[in-house]
C-alpha positions in Angstrom: -107.0 -23.7 65.1 -105.9 -24.9 68.5 -107.0 -28.5 67.8 -105.0 -28.5 64.6 -101.8 -27.3 66.3 -102.4 -29.8 69.1 -102.8 -32.6 66.6 -99.6 -31.5 64.8 -97.7 -31.4 68.2 -98.9 -35.0 68.9 -97.8 -36.0 65.4 -94.3 -34.6 66.0 -94.0 -36.2 69.4 -95.0 -39.6 68.0 -92.5 -39.2 65.1 -89.7 -38.4 67.6 -90.6 -41.4 69.8 -90.7 -43.8 66.9 -87.6 -42.7 65.0 -85.4 -45.5 63.7 -81.8 -44.2 64.0 -80.4 -47.3 62.1 -82.6 -46.5 59.1 -81.8 -42.8 59.2 -78.1 -43.7 59.1 -78.7 -46.0 56.2 -80.3 -43.1 54.3 -77.5 -40.7 55.2 -75.0 -43.3 53.9 -76.9 -43.9 50.7 -77.2 -40.1 50.0 -73.5 -39.6 50.8 -72.5 -42.4 48.4 -75.0 -41.6 45.6 -73.8 -40.1 42.3 -77.2 -38.3 42.0 -80.3 -38.2 44.1 -83.8 -38.2 42.6 -86.9 -37.3 44.5 -90.5 -38.2 43.7 -93.9 -37.6 45.1 -97.4 -36.9 43.8 -99.7 -34.1 44.8 -98.8 -32.4 48.0 -96.2 -35.1 48.7 -94.6 -33.9 45.5 -94.4 -30.4 46.9 -92.6 -31.8 50.0 -90.3 -33.8 47.7 -89.4 -30.6 45.8 -88.7 -28.8 49.0 -86.4 -31.6 50.2 -84.6 -31.5 46.8 -84.0 -27.8 47.2 -82.4 -28.3 50.6 -80.3 -31.3 49.3 -79.0 -29.0 46.5 -78.2 -26.4 49.1 -76.2 -29.1 50.9 -74.2 -29.8 47.8 -75.9 -32.9 46.5 -76.5 -33.5 42.8 -80.3 -33.7 43.0 -83.2 -33.9 40.6 -87.0 -33.9 40.8 -88.6 -36.7 38.8 -90.9 -35.3 36.1 -89.1 -32.0 35.5 -88.0 -31.5 32.0 -84.3 -31.0 33.0 -84.2 -34.3 34.9 -81.7 -36.7 33.4 -81.8 -40.5 33.2 -81.4 -42.2 36.6 -78.6 -44.7 36.8 -77.5 -47.6 39.0 -75.3 -45.5 41.2 -78.2 -43.1 42.0 -80.8 -43.0 44.8 -84.5 -42.4 44.3 -86.4 -41.1 47.3 -90.1 -41.8 46.9 -92.7 -40.2 49.1 -96.2 -41.6 49.4 -98.4 -41.8 52.5 -100.2 -44.9 51.4 -97.2 -46.3 49.5 -99.7 -47.1 46.7 -99.9 -43.9 44.6 -99.9 -45.4 41.1 -97.3 -43.0 39.5 -95.0 -43.3 42.5 -95.2 -47.1 42.6 -94.6 -47.4 38.8 -91.7 -45.0 38.7 -90.1 -46.6 41.8 -90.5 -50.0 40.2 -88.8 -48.9 37.1 -85.8 -47.3 38.9 -85.4 -50.3 41.2 -86.1 -53.3 38.9 -85.0 -52.0 35.5 -82.2 -49.7 36.4 -81.0 -51.1 39.7 -81.0 -47.8 41.5 -81.3 -47.7 45.3 -84.8 -46.9 46.5 -85.7 -45.1 49.7 -89.4 -45.0 50.6 -90.9 -42.4 52.9 -94.4 -43.7 53.8 -96.8 -44.4 56.6 -97.3 -47.9 55.2 -94.1 -50.0 55.3 -96.1 -53.0 53.9 -97.1 -51.1 50.8 -95.9 -51.6 47.3 -93.1 -49.1 47.6 -92.3 -50.3 51.1 -91.8 -53.8 49.9 -89.5 -52.9 47.1 -87.4 -50.3 48.9 -83.9 -50.7 50.1 -84.7 -48.5 53.1 -88.2 -47.6 54.4 -88.5 -44.5 56.5 -91.9 -44.8 58.3 -93.5 -41.5 59.1 -96.9 -42.1 60.7 -99.6 -39.7 59.8 -103.2 -39.9 58.7 -103.1 -40.4 55.0 -106.0 -39.6 52.6 -107.3 -43.2 52.6 -107.7 -43.4 56.4 -110.9 -42.4 58.1 -110.7 -40.5 61.4 -113.7 -38.2 61.6 -112.3 -35.8 64.2 -108.9 -35.4 62.6 -110.6 -35.1 59.1 -112.4 -32.0 60.3 -109.2 -30.2 61.1 -106.6 -31.8 58.9 -108.2 -33.4 55.8 -106.8 -36.0 53.5 -103.0 -36.4 53.9 -102.3 -33.2 55.7 -100.7 -34.8 58.8 -98.5 -37.1 56.8 -97.3 -34.3 54.5 -96.5 -32.0 57.4 -94.8 -34.7 59.4 -92.7 -35.7 56.4 -91.7 -32.1 55.7 -90.6 -31.7 59.4 -88.9 -35.1 59.3 -86.9 -34.3 56.1 -85.9 -30.9 57.5 -84.5 -32.7 60.5 -82.7 -35.1 58.1 -81.2 -32.0 56.4 -80.0 -30.7 59.8 -78.3 -34.1 60.4 -76.7 -34.0 56.9 -75.4 -30.5 57.6 -73.7 -31.8 60.7 -72.3 -34.9 58.9 -71.0 -32.7 56.1 -69.8 -30.0 58.4 -71.9 -27.4 56.7 -73.0 -24.0 58.0 -75.9 -21.9 57.1 -73.4 -19.8 55.1 -72.5 -22.9 53.0 -76.2 -23.4 52.1 -76.6 -19.7 51.5 -73.8 -19.8 48.9 -75.9 -22.3 46.9 -79.1 -20.4 47.4 -80.9 -19.0 44.3 -80.1 -15.4 43.4 -82.4 -15.1 40.4 -85.6 -14.6 42.3 
């Protein structure tokens, strides 16, 4: 357990040291100017995407999760945030390509691999380093298998982005609480 927490601590430190403030500002601007925000991820990255969508909704954004039955058509004035450690997850790449090339929506990629398919087509690439499931690191694989480090790092990174959005929008916890679900 200690090794896992130490690895996660190192992951967070590395993320903090490599943060690109210019790209973060571009994402904030894109979100602020979007008519609607769509989030996308497969597997555990999909769970992270849903968590981020919930917080965006709490912050007052019009947000949808790709693949849900109540998700409307994406439009040109919208933003798609695609999360994939490898940047090559087939469903994420195909949906991103459709939103970007056919619809003309803005695409924000959150990935460890900026040279990947989604990285190359994105308007903004947020690089969050973390061992993804296709990488081999025997020691790390014993304590954090597959994409665990990427998924946790992205979750933390996106929560930090929410904190920044709260500041930009002058929101308090009470503002978020007012949009929190009551039918639980």
